[in-house]
ROTI-674924 format. One line per field, with one value per residue: x negated, y, z of N, C-alpha, C, O in turn; residue number from 1. Coordinates in nm, 3 decimals, decimal comma, padded with zeros to 5 digits. Layout:
<recs>
n.east = (X	...)
n.north = (Y	...)
n.up = (Z	...)
ca.east = (X	...)
ca.north = (Y	...)
ca.up = (Z	...)
c.east = (X	...)
c.north = (Y	...)
c.up = (Z	...)
o.east = (X	...)
o.north = (Y	...)
o.up = (Z	...)
pos = (NUM	...)
</recs>
This chain:
<recs>
n.east = (-00,067	-00,199	-00,213	-00,388	-00,425	-00,485	-00,693	-00,761	-01,039	-01,127	-01,155	-01,274	-01,507	-01,668	-01,532	-01,548	-01,754	-01,833	-01,658	-01,771	-02,016	-01,885	-01,810	-02,011	-02,194	-02,022	-02,016	-02,307	-02,325	-02,092	-02,199	-02,476	-02,357	-02,219	-02,511	-02,594	-02,381	-02,432	-02,672	-02,832	-03,009	-02,794	-02,566	-02,327	-02,475	-02,643	-02,471	-02,322	-02,529	-02,575	-02,346	-02,353	-02,560	-02,469	-02,264	-02,425	-02,585	-02,384	-02,272	-02,491	-02,519	-02,286	-02,347	-02,586	-02,465	-02,314	-02,518	-02,631	-02,391	-02,410	-02,617	-02,591	-02,394	-02,577	-02,719	-02,594	-02,465	-02,741	-02,825	-02,597	-02,626	-02,487	-02,490	-02,681	-02,735	-02,691	-02,884	-03,071	-03,012	-03,085	-03,348	-03,450	-03,377	-03,512	-03,757	-03,789	-03,779	-03,786	-03,538	-03,653	-03,596	-03,417	-03,296	-03,310	-03,102	-03,184	-03,039	-03,090)
n.north = (-00,110	00,095	00,384	00,528	00,899	01,059	01,353	01,677	01,797	02,133	02,465	02,676	02,770	02,842	03,015	03,233	03,273	03,430	03,642	03,725	03,814	03,946	04,186	04,272	04,357	04,551	04,738	04,854	04,978	05,209	05,283	05,400	05,587	05,737	05,845	05,996	06,211	06,352	06,368	06,422	06,618	06,889	06,816	06,780	06,895	07,035	07,204	07,330	07,455	07,643	07,816	07,930	08,095	08,217	08,366	08,522	08,673	08,828	08,945	09,128	09,272	09,416	09,585	09,730	09,862	10,034	10,157	10,325	10,490	10,650	10,787	10,892	11,148	11,223	11,349	11,510	11,687	11,795	11,931	12,135	12,481	12,665	12,538	12,547	12,482	12,163	12,089	12,175	12,056	11,777	11,756	11,888	11,630	11,378	11,470	11,554	11,785	12,065	12,333	12,674	12,614	12,427	12,151	11,811	11,529	11,186	10,877	10,572)
n.up = (-00,031	-00,028	-00,187	-00,426	-00,437	-00,758	-00,781	-00,901	-00,946	-00,801	-00,971	-00,861	-00,711	-00,950	-01,069	-00,842	-00,858	-01,111	-01,096	-00,874	-01,003	-01,175	-01,014	-00,924	-01,116	-01,209	-00,975	-00,940	-01,224	-01,149	-00,982	-01,062	-01,277	-01,070	-00,955	-01,212	-01,253	-01,003	-00,924	-01,111	-01,364	-01,455	-01,295	-01,044	-00,839	-00,886	-01,072	-00,844	-00,704	-00,897	-00,914	-00,689	-00,662	-00,876	-00,738	-00,569	-00,705	-00,847	-00,622	-00,565	-00,822	-00,755	-00,504	-00,632	-00,821	-00,719	-00,510	-00,800	-00,836	-00,626	-00,619	-00,863	-00,810	-00,627	-00,802	-00,952	-00,759	-00,705	-00,930	-00,979	-00,981	-00,845	-00,607	-00,412	-00,130	-00,119	-00,278	-00,073	00,159	00,114	00,016	00,298	00,453	00,302	00,296	00,599	00,736	00,926	01,041	01,204	01,531	01,513	01,574	01,546	01,553	01,549	01,431	01,459)
ca.east = (-00,016	-00,288	-00,243	-00,488	-00,388	-00,626	-00,658	-00,864	-01,169	-01,097	-01,323	-01,322	-01,612	-01,704	-01,432	-01,544	-01,878	-01,767	-01,580	-01,869	-02,115	-01,830	-01,813	-02,146	-02,201	-01,911	-02,078	-02,371	-02,292	-02,045	-02,377	-02,575	-02,295	-02,248	-02,628	-02,633	-02,342	-02,464	-02,813	-02,936	-02,992	-02,649	-02,503	-02,264	-02,492	-02,692	-02,369	-02,281	-02,649	-02,587	-02,238	-02,383	-02,668	-02,379	-02,199	-02,503	-02,597	-02,289	-02,290	-02,608	-02,526	-02,180	-02,459	-02,671	-02,412	-02,279	-02,630	-02,607	-02,317	-02,413	-02,789	-02,527	-02,323	-02,611	-02,813	-02,519	-02,453	-02,855	-02,877	-02,552	-02,708	-02,445	-02,463	-02,794	-02,680	-02,660	-03,071	-03,159	-03,006	-03,115	-03,443	-03,476	-03,294	-03,590	-03,880	-03,795	-03,837	-03,647	-03,547	-03,681	-03,509	-03,333	-03,301	-03,240	-03,083	-03,210	-02,999	-03,134)
ca.north = (-00,022	00,249	00,411	00,633	01,003	01,140	01,520	01,734	01,912	02,308	02,498	02,787	02,834	02,877	03,143	03,308	03,340	03,503	03,765	03,803	03,875	04,116	04,316	04,344	04,489	04,717	04,827	04,895	05,065	05,286	05,345	05,482	05,681	05,848	05,901	06,073	06,307	06,378	06,440	06,435	06,758	06,984	06,717	06,797	06,942	07,152	07,312	07,373	07,567	07,783	07,862	08,005	08,158	08,346	08,470	08,582	08,773	08,898	09,055	09,250	09,364	09,480	09,659	09,836	09,976	10,141	10,270	10,381	10,549	10,754	10,851	11,011	11,223	11,338	11,448	11,606	11,824	11,883	12,001	12,257	12,541	12,725	12,473	12,492	12,371	11,998	12,102	12,220	11,939	11,689	11,820	11,864	11,499	11,305	11,507	11,562	11,903	12,159	12,509	12,749	12,650	12,328	11,998	11,686	11,387	11,074	10,718	10,443)
ca.up = (-00,011	-00,007	-00,321	-00,410	-00,568	-00,813	-00,769	-00,967	-00,880	-00,812	-00,988	-00,778	-00,710	-01,039	-01,078	-00,744	-00,889	-01,221	-01,022	-00,760	-01,059	-01,222	-00,898	-00,871	-01,251	-01,175	-00,861	-01,009	-01,316	-01,073	-00,870	-01,175	-01,345	-00,964	-00,953	-01,296	-01,285	-00,928	-00,924	-01,229	-01,414	-01,481	-01,201	-00,980	-00,720	-00,981	-01,086	-00,704	-00,674	-00,999	-00,861	-00,519	-00,730	-00,935	-00,687	-00,506	-00,829	-00,883	-00,505	-00,564	-00,894	-00,680	-00,402	-00,716	-00,917	-00,571	-00,535	-00,886	-00,779	-00,522	-00,683	-00,987	-00,778	-00,561	-00,882	-01,001	-00,705	-00,703	-01,046	-01,036	-00,956	-00,777	-00,492	-00,306	-00,018	-00,117	-00,253	00,054	00,257	00,015	00,049	00,464	00,521	00,253	00,359	00,754	00,747	01,002	01,006	01,298	01,646	01,488	01,639	01,487	01,646	01,445	01,497	01,359)
c.east = (-00,068	-00,277	-00,352	-00,437	-00,500	-00,606	-00,776	-00,953	-01,145	-01,205	-01,306	-01,427	-01,708	-01,671	-01,497	-01,698	-01,889	-01,725	-01,686	-01,962	-02,058	-01,862	-01,932	-02,199	-02,120	-01,986	-02,218	-02,368	-02,178	-02,173	-02,459	-02,469	-02,285	-02,362	-02,618	-02,501	-02,317	-02,574	-02,876	-02,910	-02,835	-02,518	-02,445	-02,310	-02,562	-02,626	-02,326	-02,385	-02,641	-02,492	-02,313	-02,487	-02,580	-02,325	-02,289	-02,544	-02,504	-02,279	-02,397	-02,605	-02,429	-02,282	-02,516	-02,560	-02,354	-02,372	-02,639	-02,529	-02,369	-02,539	-02,740	-02,506	-02,467	-02,710	-02,718	-02,510	-02,607	-02,872	-02,746	-02,613	-02,683	-02,425	-02,600	-02,810	-02,717	-02,826	-03,129	-03,150	-03,036	-03,281	-03,531	-03,458	-03,474	-03,739	-03,940	-03,818	-03,703	-03,644	-03,561	-03,580	-03,439	-03,422	-03,263	-03,258	-03,105	-03,157	-03,017	-03,113)
c.north = (00,129	00,275	00,563	00,778	01,065	01,288	01,588	01,816	02,095	02,387	02,639	02,841	02,852	02,998	03,273	03,362	03,441	03,608	03,816	03,907	03,972	04,226	04,331	04,419	04,596	04,819	04,903	05,006	05,200	05,373	05,431	05,604	05,777	05,939	06,007	06,191	06,376	06,483	06,460	06,593	06,807	06,884	06,831	06,897	07,067	07,277	07,364	07,492	07,649	07,839	07,963	08,112	08,281	08,411	08,554	08,731	08,864	09,048	09,203	09,312	09,458	09,623	09,754	09,923	10,063	10,227	10,391	10,517	10,667	10,823	10,951	11,128	11,317	11,395	11,543	11,737	11,883	11,974	12,107	12,353	12,628	12,648	12,428	12,431	12,266	12,023	12,109	12,120	11,840	11,677	11,827	11,716	11,432	11,351	11,547	11,696	11,961	12,275	12,572	12,712	12,557	12,225	11,927	11,576	11,215	10,942	10,623	10,322)
c.up = (00,014	-00,174	-00,346	-00,558	-00,597	-00,804	-00,818	-00,927	-00,891	-00,855	-00,917	-00,745	-00,803	-01,100	-00,988	-00,810	-00,994	-01,183	-00,927	-00,868	-01,186	-01,175	-00,890	-00,994	-01,246	-01,089	-00,889	-01,125	-01,260	-01,007	-00,948	-01,273	-01,205	-00,958	-01,089	-01,295	-01,114	-00,876	-01,000	-01,289	-01,443	-01,400	-01,135	-00,856	-00,802	-01,002	-00,940	-00,692	-00,747	-00,975	-00,774	-00,569	-00,796	-00,880	-00,614	-00,579	-00,821	-00,716	-00,535	-00,682	-00,823	-00,592	-00,509	-00,788	-00,795	-00,550	-00,652	-00,869	-00,756	-00,552	-00,810	-00,916	-00,665	-00,693	-00,937	-00,881	-00,704	-00,792	-01,077	-00,913	-00,863	-00,620	-00,415	-00,165	00,003	-00,142	-00,140	00,176	00,183	00,033	00,189	00,493	00,454	00,300	00,518	00,781	00,871	01,002	01,163	01,376	01,622	01,564	01,600	01,570	01,553	01,527	01,396	01,389)
o.east = (-00,013	-00,322	-00,369	-00,422	-00,587	-00,494	-00,887	-00,921	-01,150	-01,317	-01,374	-01,441	-01,823	-01,745	-01,504	-01,738	-01,955	-01,764	-01,693	-01,984	-02,123	-01,913	-01,963	-02,243	-02,147	-02,013	-02,225	-02,413	-02,180	-02,211	-02,509	-02,523	-02,337	-02,353	-02,639	-02,541	-02,214	-02,578	-02,985	-02,814	-02,759	-02,401	-02,483	-02,231	-02,531	-02,662	-02,286	-02,347	-02,688	-02,510	-02,323	-02,492	-02,602	-02,307	-02,245	-02,540	-02,533	-02,280	-02,379	-02,676	-02,464	-02,275	-02,497	-02,575	-02,367	-02,353	-02,651	-02,579	-02,377	-02,556	-02,802	-02,583	-02,461	-02,778	-02,757	-02,539	-02,617	-02,921	-02,758	-02,639	-02,772	-02,354	-02,626	-02,889	-02,771	-02,903	-03,234	-03,236	-02,938	-03,325	-03,647	-03,542	-03,564	-03,823	-04,056	-03,896	-03,589	-03,743	-03,485	-03,468	-03,352	-03,540	-03,141	-03,355	-03,008	-03,197	-02,970	-03,148)
o.north = (00,232	00,202	00,667	00,774	01,111	01,335	01,555	01,918	02,158	02,388	02,717	02,963	02,876	03,071	03,387	03,478	03,541	03,699	03,936	04,027	04,042	04,326	04,434	04,533	04,713	04,937	05,021	05,119	05,298	05,489	05,532	05,699	05,888	06,062	06,123	06,289	06,438	06,595	06,515	06,665	06,710	06,881	06,948	06,963	07,184	07,393	07,480	07,608	07,756	07,957	08,080	08,219	08,402	08,524	08,666	08,847	08,979	09,171	09,325	09,412	09,576	09,740	09,872	10,044	10,184	10,348	10,511	10,629	10,765	10,931	11,048	11,220	11,436	11,494	11,656	11,854	12,006	12,084	12,171	12,322	12,680	12,696	12,316	12,350	12,235	11,989	12,051	12,099	11,774	11,567	11,786	11,674	11,431	11,270	11,565	11,713	11,922	12,337	12,523	12,748	12,556	12,213	11,939	11,533	11,156	10,902	10,607	10,233)
o.up = (00,053	-00,263	-00,281	-00,680	-00,523	-00,823	-00,777	-00,864	-00,996	-00,806	-00,983	-00,750	-00,769	-01,165	-01,034	-00,805	-00,967	-01,256	-00,901	-00,848	-01,264	-01,225	-00,831	-00,980	-01,274	-01,114	-00,854	-01,103	-01,334	-00,996	-00,898	-01,329	-01,213	-00,956	-01,054	-01,358	-01,088	-00,825	-00,983	-01,263	-01,448	-01,440	-01,149	-00,789	-00,779	-00,980	-00,950	-00,673	-00,709	-01,006	-00,811	-00,508	-00,782	-00,924	-00,587	-00,538	-00,789	-00,712	-00,528	-00,688	-00,818	-00,628	-00,482	-00,807	-00,809	-00,559	-00,627	-00,883	-00,831	-00,495	-00,854	-00,939	-00,634	-00,667	-00,967	-00,905	-00,702	-00,766	-01,181	-00,797	-00,795	-00,532	-00,371	-00,118	00,109	-00,052	-00,112	00,262	00,217	00,068	00,199	00,572	00,539	00,337	00,558	00,875	00,893	00,965	01,248	01,340	01,709	01,597	01,596	01,632	01,507	01,636	01,284	01,312)
pos = (1	2	3	4	5	6	7	8	9	10	11	12	13	14	15	16	17	18	19	20	21	22	23	24	25	26	27	28	29	30	31	32	33	34	35	36	37	38	39	40	41	42	43	44	45	46	47	48	49	50	51	52	53	54	55	56	57	58	59	60	61	62	63	64	65	66	67	68	69	70	71	72	73	74	75	76	77	78	79	80	81	82	83	84	85	86	87	88	89	90	91	92	93	94	95	96	97	98	99	100	101	102	103	104	105	106	107	108)
</recs>
């Protein structure tokens, strides 16, 4: 009464090995592309650095334009011959001279 039941061998080991190989290949490729897109020239880090540098340069340009406007107004005030007060004030501030009996308070 002992009947032997024939069972087909399961080929799961081979399938598991194949899926592991595929998974490893996919992970290696993903890692390679991640490296290329993040760390290589023109990657995400390089783009982020360029954007921050662009922002800093734009801020510097704004400051320099403001200085330019201030200098232009100073030149206009000084060059106007009817306004000798501004010329005198500018020269006294830049050279540090004072009038007689005048006290200068500096707040730096």
